[in-house]
MARTOR-299408 format. One line per field, with one value per atom (N, C-alpha, C): atom name; x, y, z. Coordinates in steps of 0.05 Angstrom, whole numbers, plus 5000, padded with zeros to 4 digits. Each point is the difference from the previous one (the first is absolute). Layout:
BEGIN
atome	(CA:...)
x	(X:...)
y	(Y:...)
z	(Z:...)
//
This chain:
BEGIN
atome	(N:CA:C:N:CA:C:N:CA:C:N:CA:C:N:CA:C:N:CA:C:N:CA:C:N:CA:C:N:CA:C:N:CA:C:N:CA:C:N:CA:C:N:CA:C:N:CA:C:N:CA:C:N:CA:C:N:CA:C:N:CA:C:N:CA:C:N:CA:C:N:CA:C:N:CA:C:N:CA:C:N:CA:C:N:CA:C:N:CA:C:N:CA:C:N:CA:C:N:CA:C:N:CA:C:N:CA:C:N:CA:C:N:CA:C:N:CA:C:N:CA:C:N:CA:C:N:CA:C:N:CA:C:N:CA:C:N:CA:C:N:CA:C:N:CA:C:N:CA:C:N:CA:C:N:CA:C:N:CA:C:N:CA:C:N:CA:C:N:CA:C:N:CA:C:N:CA:C:N:CA:C:N:CA:C:N:CA:C:N:CA:C:N:CA:C:N:CA:C:N:CA:C:N:CA:C:N:CA:C:N:CA:C:N:CA:C:N:CA:C:N:CA:C:N:CA:C:N:CA:C:N:CA:C:N:CA:C:N:CA:C:N:CA:C:N:CA:C:N:CA:C:N:CA:C:N:CA:C:N:CA:C:N:CA:C:N:CA:C:N:CA:C:N:CA:C:N:CA:C:N:CA:C:N:CA:C:N:CA:C:N:CA:C:N:CA:C:N:CA:C:N:CA:C:N:CA:C:N:CA:C:N:CA:C:N:CA:C:N:CA:C:N:CA:C:N:CA:C:N:CA:C:N:CA:C:N:CA:C:N:CA:C:N:CA:C:N:CA:C:N:CA:C:N:CA:C:N:CA:C:N:CA:C:N:CA:C:N:CA:C:N:CA:C:N:CA:C:N:CA:C:N:CA:C:N:CA:C:N:CA:C:N:CA:C:N:CA:C:N:CA:C:N:CA:C:N:CA:C:N:CA:C:N:CA:C:N:CA:C:N:CA:C:N:CA:C:N:CA:C:N:CA:C:N:CA:C:N:CA:C:N:CA:C:N:CA:C:N:CA:C:N:CA:C:N:CA:C:N:CA:C:N:CA:C:N:CA:C:N:CA:C:N:CA:C:N:CA:C:N:CA:C:N:CA:C:N:CA:C:N:CA:C:N:CA:C:N:CA:C:N:CA:C:N:CA:C:N:CA:C:N:CA:C:N:CA:C:N:CA:C:N:CA:C:N:CA:C:N:CA:C:N:CA:C:N:CA:C:N:CA:C:N:CA:C:N:CA:C:N:CA:C:N:CA:C:N:CA:C:N:CA:C:N:CA:C:N:CA:C:N:CA:C:N:CA:C:N:CA:C:N:CA:C:N:CA:C:N:CA:C:N:CA:C:N:CA:C:N:CA:C:N:CA:C:N:CA:C:N:CA:C:N:CA:C:N:CA:C:N:CA:C:N:CA:C:N:CA:C:N:CA:C:N:CA:C:N:CA:C:N:CA:C:N:CA:C:N:CA:C:N:CA:C:N:CA:C:N:CA:C:N:CA:C:N:CA:C:N:CA:C:N:CA:C:N:CA:C:N:CA:C:N:CA:C:N:CA:C:N:CA:C:N:CA:C:N:CA:C:N:CA:C:N:CA:C:N:CA:C:N:CA:C:N:CA:C:N:CA:C:N:CA:C:N:CA:C:N:CA:C:N:CA:C:N:CA:C:N:CA:C:N:CA:C:N:CA:C:N:CA:C:N:CA:C:N:CA:C:N:CA:C:N:CA:C:N:CA:C:N:CA:C:N:CA:C:N:CA:C:N:CA:C:N:CA:C:N:CA:C:N:CA:C:N:CA:C:N:CA:C:N:CA:C:N:CA:C:N:CA:C:N:CA:C:N:CA:C:N:CA:C:N:CA:C:N:CA:C:N:CA:C:N:CA:C:N:CA:C:N:CA:C:N:CA:C:N:CA:C:N:CA:C:N:CA:C:N:CA:C:N:CA:C:N:CA:C:N:CA:C:N:CA:C:N:CA:C:N:CA:C:N:CA:C:N:CA:C:N:CA:C:N:CA:C:N:CA:C:N:CA:C:N:CA:C:N:CA:C:N:CA:C:N:CA:C:N:CA:C:N:CA:C:N:CA:C:N:CA:C:N:CA:C:N:CA:C:N:CA:C:N:CA:C:N:CA:C:N:CA:C:N:CA:C:N:CA:C:N:CA:C:N:CA:C:N:CA:C:N:CA:C:N:CA:C:N:CA:C:N:CA:C:N:CA:C:N:CA:C:N:CA:C:N:CA:C:N:CA:C:N:CA:C:N:CA:C:N:CA:C:N:CA:C:N:CA:C:N:CA:C:N:CA:C)
x	(5732:4983:4979:4996:4994:4973:4981:4974:4983:4977:4979:4989:5004:4984:4967:4993:4966:4986:5009:4981:5003:5027:5002:4983:4998:4980:4973:4990:4973:4991:5016:4999:4994:5018:5003:4977:4986:4980:4971:5000:4976:5002:5023:5000:4992:5007:4998:4968:4984:4971:4988:5009:4988:5001:5030:4994:4984:5000:4983:4968:4995:4972:4991:5016:5000:5001:5013:4997:4978:4991:4969:4984:4994:4985:4998:5024:5003:4992:5001:4992:4973:4986:4972:4985:5015:4989:4999:5022:5005:4984:4989:4986:4971:4995:4971:4996:5019:5003:4996:5014:4998:4981:4986:4980:5007:5026:5009:4999:5003:5001:5034:4999:5026:5005:4984:5008:5012:5013:5014:4974:5011:4982:4993:4980:4985:5001:5015:5001:4972:4987:4964:4990:5006:4983:5017:5026:5011:4993:5001:4991:4974:4983:4967:5003:5010:5003:5011:5022:5024:4990:4989:4999:5019:5018:5026:4996:5022:4995:5032:4999:5022:4995:5016:5038:5016:5021:5016:5028:5011:5025:5017:5022:5021:5021:5010:5017:5006:5027:5011:5013:4992:5009:5009:5022:5004:4982:4981:4983:5001:4993:5003:4977:5014:4980:4976:5008:4981:4972:5011:4976:4978:5009:4976:4980:4978:4985:4972:4996:4970:5006:4977:4993:4984:5004:4975:4981:5007:4979:5004:5016:5005:5007:4980:5008:4996:4980:4990:5023:5019:5013:5025:5007:5021:4989:5012:4991:5012:4998:5013:5028:5018:5025:5012:4980:5010:5001:4992:5003:4978:5007:4980:4974:4976:4976:4990:5008:4994:5015:4996:5021:4999:4977:4999:5023:5013:5019:5028:5001:5021:5021:4990:5018:5015:4990:5003:5024:4993:5013:5027:4999:5024:5020:4987:5017:5015:4983:5015:5025:4991:5022:5025:4993:5020:5023:4984:5016:5016:4992:5017:5027:4995:5030:5010:4988:5016:5011:4990:5016:4989:4974:4983:4993:5007:4988:4978:4980:4969:4996:4980:4994:4984:4999:4992:4971:4990:4972:4992:4969:4986:4986:5001:4991:4983:4977:4991:5006:5009:5009:4975:4994:4979:5005:5009:5019:5025:5001:5033:4995:4979:4995:4996:5002:4999:4976:4992:4983:5010:4997:5019:4972:5006:4985:5011:5029:5016:5020:5001:5024:4997:4974:4997:5016:5006:5017:5032:5005:5030:4995:4985:4998:5004:4978:4997:5027:5011:5030:5020:4999:5019:5003:4974:4994:5010:4993:5009:5029:5010:5028:5023:4981:5013:5016:4986:5009:4984:5014:4995:4984:5014:4992:4992:4984:4994:4999:5006:4996:4972:4985:4969:5003:4978:4986:4980:4998:4986:4988:4969:4978:4991:5002:4992:4973:4982:4974:4997:4986:4999:4978:5008:4978:5004:4979:4994:5013:5002:5013:5018:5017:5029:4989:5010:4996:5028:5007:5025:4995:5024:5001:4984:4994:4984:4971:4988:4972:4993:4970:4985:4971:4989:4969:4985:5006:4984:5005:5024:5006:4984:4993:4989:4978:4981:4975:5006:5021:5005:5011:5021:5013:4982:4977:4987:4974:4996:4987:5017:5027:5009:5002:5005:5001:4973:4976:4975:5001:5013:4993:5022:5018:5018:4993:4982:4988:4978:4982:4978:5005:5023:5008:5018:5014:5021:5028:5001:5016:5034:5004:5031:5007:4975:5008:5001:4980:5000:5019:5006:5025:5017:5018:5023:5013:5007:5017:4984:4978:4985:4993:5003:4989:4987:4974:4979:5002:5011:4996:4987:4985:4978:5003:4994:4995:4975:4985:4966:4986:4984:4992:4982:4982:4982:5006:5026:5016:4996:5002:5002:4970:4984:4973:4987:5012:4998:5005:5030:5010:4984:4992:4979:4973:4992:4979:5003:5022:5014:5003:5012:5000:4978:4978:4974:4987:5001:4984:5013:5036:5008:4996:4999:4992:4966:4985:4975:4996:5014:4997:5019:5022:5014:4984:4982:4975:4984:4993:4975:5016:5019:5023:5003:5010:5004:4985:4973:4976:5005:5012:5008:5011:4995:5008:5032:5004:5031:5004:5023:5006:5010:5000:5016:5028:5014:5031:5003:4987:4998:5001:4976:4994:5019:5014:5017:5019:5012:5025:4997:4971:4996:5000:4987:5001:5029:5018:5025:5016:4994:5019:4994:4969:4991:4985:5001:4992:5016:5009:5019:5024:5016:5024:5004:4982:5005:5001:4985:4995:5027:5014:5022:5027:4990:5028:5004:4974:5001:5005:4992:5015:5029:5007:5034:5016:4984:5016:5000:4982:4994:5013:5006:5011:4986:4971:4980:5008:5006:4997:5012:5026:5019:4979:4980:4987:4983:5000:4973:5018:5019:5010:4986:4998:4990:4979:4999:4981:5008:4985:5010:4985:5011:4986:4976:4997:4971:4976:5011:4986:4996:5018:4995:4983:5003:4981:4966:4998:4970:4994:5013:4999:4993:5017:4993:4971:4994:4974:4982:5002:4981:4995:5021:4997:4992:5006:4983:4970:4992:4969:4993:5012:4988:4995:5025:4991:4972:4997:4982:4977:4993:4975:4999:5019:4996:4997:4984:5000:5024:5020:5018:5005:5013:4998:5027:4995:5021:5024:5026:5024:5016:5017:5020:5011:5012:5018:5020:5018:5018:4994:4981:4991:4989:4989:4984:5024:5024:5022:5012:5006:5008:4984:4977:4988:5002:4997:4999:5035:5015:5030:5000:4998:4993:4990:4978:4979:5013:5018:5010:5023:5014:5023:4998:4972:4988:4986:4992:4987:5016:4984:5013:4991:4985:4992:5019:5025:5024:5005:4995:5006:4973:4974:4975:4993:5013:4998:5018)
y	(4436:4998:4971:4976:4977:5002:4988:5004:4987:5016:4984:4978:4985:4972:5002:4983:4993:5011:4980:5006:5030:5012:5027:5023:4990:5019:4998:4976:4994:5012:5004:5009:5030:5011:5031:5009:4987:5003:4998:4981:4999:5023:5003:5025:5022:5006:5026:5004:4974:5003:5003:4992:5004:5031:5005:5028:5021:4995:5015:5002:4974:4995:5017:5002:5010:5034:5005:5034:5001:4985:5002:5003:4988:4993:5029:5010:5027:5020:4992:5027:4999:4977:4994:5012:5000:5011:5028:5008:5031:5011:4993:5012:4994:4984:4999:5025:5001:5018:5024:5008:5028:5000:4980:5007:4998:4989:5005:4976:4998:4982:4984:4974:4984:4987:5001:4982:5020:4980:5012:5015:5020:5012:4979:5005:4985:5014:4989:5009:5003:4985:5008:5023:5004:5018:5031:4998:5018:5010:4977:5007:5012:4987:5013:5029:5003:5028:5025:4994:5017:5000:4979:4998:5001:4980:4994:4988:5002:4985:4983:4988:4984:4969:4988:5008:4994:5011:5001:4984:4985:4981:5023:5002:5014:4983:4973:4983:4994:4986:4998:5019:5006:5028:4986:5023:4994:5018:4988:5018:4999:5025:4998:4992:4976:4986:5016:5025:5008:5019:4995:5018:4979:4972:4981:4994:5011:5005:4987:4984:4994:4969:4990:4976:5000:4979:5006:4978:4977:4975:4994:5010:4983:5020:5022:5021:4994:4975:4987:4984:4992:4975:5020:5020:5014:5033:5006:5023:5026:5020:5028:5001:4982:5002:4971:4990:4973:4977:5001:4977:4983:4972:4977:5001:5002:5008:4975:4976:4976:4974:4986:4974:4988:4996:4977:5005:5027:5003:4997:4982:4997:4985:4973:4988:5017:5008:5017:5025:5014:5022:4988:4979:4988:4990:4987:4993:5023:5028:5017:5012:4998:5007:4982:4976:4980:5007:5013:5005:5023:5022:5017:4992:4983:4988:4985:4985:4987:5012:5023:5018:4988:4986:5000:5013:5006:5021:4999:5019:4997:5017:4995:5016:5028:5021:5026:5000:5019:5002:5014:5000:5010:5024:5022:5026:5017:5014:5019:5030:5017:5029:5018:5011:5019:5028:5016:5029:4989:5004:4993:4978:4981:4980:4976:4970:4977:4976:4987:4981:4974:4980:4972:4987:4990:4982:4970:5002:4968:5003:4987:5002:5010:4994:5017:4983:4978:4987:5014:5002:5004:5033:5016:5026:5005:4981:4998:4993:4974:4997:5026:5005:5018:5027:5004:5024:4985:4979:4988:5001:4992:4997:5026:5023:5027:5006:4983:5013:5027:5015:5027:4998:4985:4999:4970:4999:4974:5002:4979:5003:4990:5019:4997:5001:4989:5003:5022:5027:5020:5005:5008:5005:5025:5028:5020:5011:5011:5007:5029:5009:5031:5012:5023:5009:5025:5021:5027:5011:4990:5016:4982:5019:4991:4979:4976:4975:4994:5002:4993:4979:4985:4982:4999:5027:5005:4998:4993:4995:4976:5010:4981:5001:4975:4999:5028:5016:5019:5023:5002:5021:4995:4969:4998:5011:5010:5015:5028:5013:5024:5001:4986:5001:4990:4980:4989:5027:5020:5019:5024:5004:5017:4993:4968:4991:5007:4998:5008:5030:5013:5033:5005:4985:5007:4989:4975:4995:5016:5013:5019:5028:5007:5021:5012:4976:5007:5015:5005:5021:4997:4977:4986:5007:4996:5006:5033:5011:5037:5012:4986:5019:4983:4989:4977:5011:4980:4997:5014:5008:5005:4977:5002:4983:5013:4981:5018:4975:5001:4981:5005:4976:5007:4979:5007:4981:4998:5020:4999:4979:4981:4971:5012:5017:5013:5022:5005:5031:4998:4980:5002:4999:4988:5004:5023:5022:5019:5021:4998:5015:4999:4974:4994:5018:5002:5020:5027:5008:5027:5007:4978:5014:4999:4978:5003:5024:5018:5020:5023:4997:5017:5007:4977:4998:5009:4989:5016:5036:5006:5025:5020:4983:5008:5009:4981:4996:5023:5005:5023:5027:5001:5026:5008:4976:5003:4999:4987:4996:4982:4979:4980:4971:4981:4974:5002:4984:4997:4974:4990:4975:4991:4974:4990:5004:4994:5012:5032:5017:5022:5009:4992:5003:4984:4978:4994:5022:5004:5016:5032:5008:5029:4991:4982:4996:4992:4992:4990:5031:5018:5025:5021:4995:5030:4990:4976:4990:4991:4974:4983:5012:5009:5010:5022:5023:5023:4995:4983:4989:4986:4988:4980:5024:5019:5014:5017:5007:5016:4980:4972:4982:4997:4998:4998:5025:5023:5024:5007:4991:5004:4974:4980:4980:4984:5003:4989:4970:4989:4966:4989:5016:4993:4988:5018:4998:4974:4978:4986:4974:4988:4974:4977:4990:4980:5005:5022:5018:5009:5006:5013:5025:5008:5024:5005:4975:4992:5001:4994:4995:5029:5016:5028:5020:4995:5005:4997:4973:4994:5013:5004:5019:5023:5013:5038:4992:4985:5000:4990:4985:4994:5034:5013:5027:5017:5003:5019:4992:4977:4991:5009:4996:5005:5035:5011:5035:5007:4983:5009:4991:4977:4989:5023:5013:5018:5035:5000:5026:5014:4987:5018:4996:5020:4998:4982:4983:4979:5021:4987:5017:4982:5011:4984:4979:4981:4976:5008:5024:5007:5009:5016:5019:4978:4983:4979:4985:4996:4986:5013:5029:5022:4994:5006:5006:4974:4977:4969:5008:4997:5000:5017:5030:5020:4989:4989:4993:4969:4989:4974:5013:5018:5016:5012:5007:5021:4983:4973:4984:4967:4991:4969:4984:5017:4975:4980:5013:4980:4974:5001:4972:4983:5015:4983:4981:5003:4993:4972)
z	(5152:5016:4991:5018:4988:4992:4982:4993:5028:5002:5020:4991:5018:4995:5002:4988:4991:5025:5016:5026:5008:5003:5008:4982:4978:4984:5003:5007:5004:5025:5019:5029:4996:4986:4991:4990:4980:4982:5015:5020:5014:5016:5014:5021:4986:4977:4984:4994:4994:4997:5027:5022:5027:5006:4988:5014:4981:4972:4988:5006:5006:5008:5032:5014:5023:5000:4977:4992:4986:4985:4985:5022:5020:5022:5014:5004:5014:4986:4975:4976:4997:5003:5003:5017:5027:5026:5001:4993:4994:4982:4981:4974:5017:5016:5009:5019:5016:5028:4983:4980:4989:4978:4995:4978:4974:4995:4968:4991:4969:4986:5000:4999:4998:4981:4975:4984:4979:4974:4988:4978:4979:4987:4978:4989:4977:4976:4985:4969:4988:5004:4985:5014:5027:5013:4989:5004:4988:4975:4980:4967:5002:5014:4998:5008:5023:5015:4980:4994:4984:4969:4991:4970:4987:5006:4985:4977:4981:4977:4995:4979:5000:5005:4998:5013:4966:5005:4978:5010:4985:5013:4993:5025:5008:4996:5002:4997:5033:5006:5026:5010:5021:5017:5027:5017:5030:5014:5011:5018:5028:5010:5030:5013:5021:5014:5013:5010:5024:4980:4971:4984:4990:5007:4993:5021:4998:5023:4993:4976:4995:4987:4990:4990:4980:4978:4977:5013:5014:5005:5027:5012:5025:5028:4999:5019:5026:4998:5034:5011:4986:5009:5017:4994:5013:5008:5022:5015:4988:5009:4981:4999:5023:5005:4974:4993:4982:5019:5021:5023:4990:5009:4992:5013:4991:5019:5014:4982:5021:4993:5018:4993:4978:4984:4985:4970:4999:4980:5010:5032:5006:4981:4991:4983:4977:4987:4976:5007:5021:5010:5011:5016:5005:4980:4974:4978:4992:4998:4990:5020:5021:5022:4996:4998:5000:4974:4979:4973:5010:5017:5006:5012:5018:5016:4988:4973:4990:4971:5003:4973:4976:5000:4977:4984:4971:4989:4985:5009:4994:4974:4987:4981:5008:4982:5010:5008:5017:5010:4973:5002:4973:5019:4993:5009:4985:5003:4987:5019:4984:5012:4996:5028:4995:5009:4986:5017:5005:5029:5015:5016:5001:5010:4983:5009:4993:5008:4981:5011:4989:5015:4995:4978:4982:4979:5005:5005:5006:5019:5020:5017:5023:5014:5029:5018:4997:5020:5005:4973:4997:5008:4999:5006:5032:5012:5028:5013:4990:5014:4991:4981:4991:5019:5010:5022:5026:5006:5022:5006:4974:5005:4993:5005:4991:4976:4978:4971:4994:4990:4989:4976:4985:4967:4992:4980:4988:4968:4989:4971:4987:4986:4994:4969:4988:4977:5007:4984:5006:4978:5011:4981:5013:4978:5020:4989:5020:4991:5003:4985:5002:5017:5014:5021:5004:5001:5000:5020:5024:5025:5012:5012:5013:5020:5000:5019:5013:5030:5007:5022:5009:5020:5028:5002:5020:4998:4977:4995:5025:5004:5019:4988:5014:4983:5003:5028:5007:4978:4994:4973:4976:4987:4985:4989:5024:4992:4997:5005:4993:4971:4998:4974:4981:5007:4983:4988:5021:4991:4986:5007:4981:4971:4996:4968:4986:5017:4990:4990:5023:4993:4976:4997:4979:4968:5002:4980:4993:5019:4988:5000:5004:4998:4978:5000:4977:5011:5024:5005:5004:5002:4991:4975:4977:4975:4994:5017:4992:5010:5018:5017:5007:4981:5009:5022:5017:5023:5024:4993:5024:5022:5025:5022:5020:4995:5021:5024:5020:5023:5022:5009:5029:5017:5023:5024:5008:4987:5012:4988:5008:4992:4973:5003:4979:4985:4999:4993:4966:4981:4981:4984:5016:4993:5003:5021:5004:4981:4988:4978:4979:4993:4973:5000:5026:5003:4996:5012:4994:4974:4979:4973:4992:5002:4987:5001:5029:5004:4989:5002:4983:4972:4988:4969:4996:5024:4989:5005:5023:5001:4966:4996:4980:4974:4995:4980:5004:5022:5011:4991:5015:4991:4969:4991:4969:4978:5011:4982:4983:5005:4976:5015:4990:5004:5004:5028:5003:4999:4984:5001:5025:5002:5026:5004:4974:5007:5004:4993:5003:5027:5018:5018:5025:4994:5017:5008:4963:4997:5020:4997:5010:5033:5006:5028:5011:4988:5015:4993:4981:5004:5011:5006:5012:5030:5003:5029:5014:4989:5023:5005:4973:5001:5018:4994:5022:5028:5007:5028:5003:4987:5007:5001:4986:4999:5023:5018:5025:5019:4999:5018:4997:4976:4997:5012:4989:5010:5031:5011:5032:5012:4986:5014:5020:5000:5018:5002:4974:4997:5028:5010:5019:5027:5001:5025:5003:4980:4999:4991:5011:5000:4989:4975:4990:4981:4997:4983:4971:4987:4973:4985:4986:4987:4989:4993:4992:5020:5025:5023:5014:4994:5007:4976:4981:4978:5007:5008:5011:5022:5017:5024:4996:4983:4992:4990:4980:4983:5028:5015:5027:5012:5001:5012:4986:4975:4981:5003:4998:5000:5024:5031:5027:4995:4991:4995:4987:4979:4981:5012:5016:5004:5033:5008:5022:4984:4977:4995:4979:5010:4977:4976:4979:4975:4996:4981:4984:5000:5002:4997:4972:4993:4980:5017:4989:5010:5016:4987:5012:5031:5003:5026:5015:4993:5017:5014:4983:5013:5015:4997:5019:5029:4989:5027:5020:4989:5010:5015:4984:5016:5021:4995:5026:5024:4995:5021:5014:4985:5013:5015:4991:5010:5032:5001:5018:5022:4993:5020:5007:5017:5003:4982:4981:4976:4990:4993:4991:5020:5028:5011:5001:4990:5001:4980:4971:4973:5001)
//
């Protein structure tokens, strides 16, 4: 196959940039109509919300392009699909695109790794062109940051609020240290703050019952073992979570506690967590409430 003439390559890279800008415009329009964000994730925002630490140098690795979803300092220059957000970067983007066609070797990009996703430190145009040209992998110098919560490629700016609340919950309770491997996930926006209130109230009544000071760690462990976990066991045994697509065991725990408080406010005696969960599940199974939540 004969090599392409310079004029042929120039025409292709100009056509490529025109195409990606058209797609970026459509992405902007769709995001506006859907009321969603269309920019890359900001590393600084993620760092602040999730309180990540590091980074630690991990060397040169082969990285899945689809997992590169954010930027350290140029998140406004590209949309969420790494398409150029404006025409001012056309020259540089097209130079990288030309290098692709001419098979010019470029240096590795530089990435920060957070959980299972990556943020570009250097090499935004290379990542953008790689995605446009259908590359599945790219060579990168990787620096890894430590994070307390699982972070995957589906992370959105909307998710950060809840994940940030989860990080604060773990830092204040130490539950991930006290009960290693435990994961409490919520979709309810104020869920973690409500759980912190539950733990504080539980610890207060423990102190009254036992007539002594109860440490924060003791209160957290006792709440988890005697309140949260019994409710979760009932939810798992009855398979009730299957009736709530997109919800979590933690969400159902909060609904059970709301039901328990409702009964108490209407003159019913407080019942053990397991009994409250059983009563709640039976009520759901006997009514249309499953379709209403």
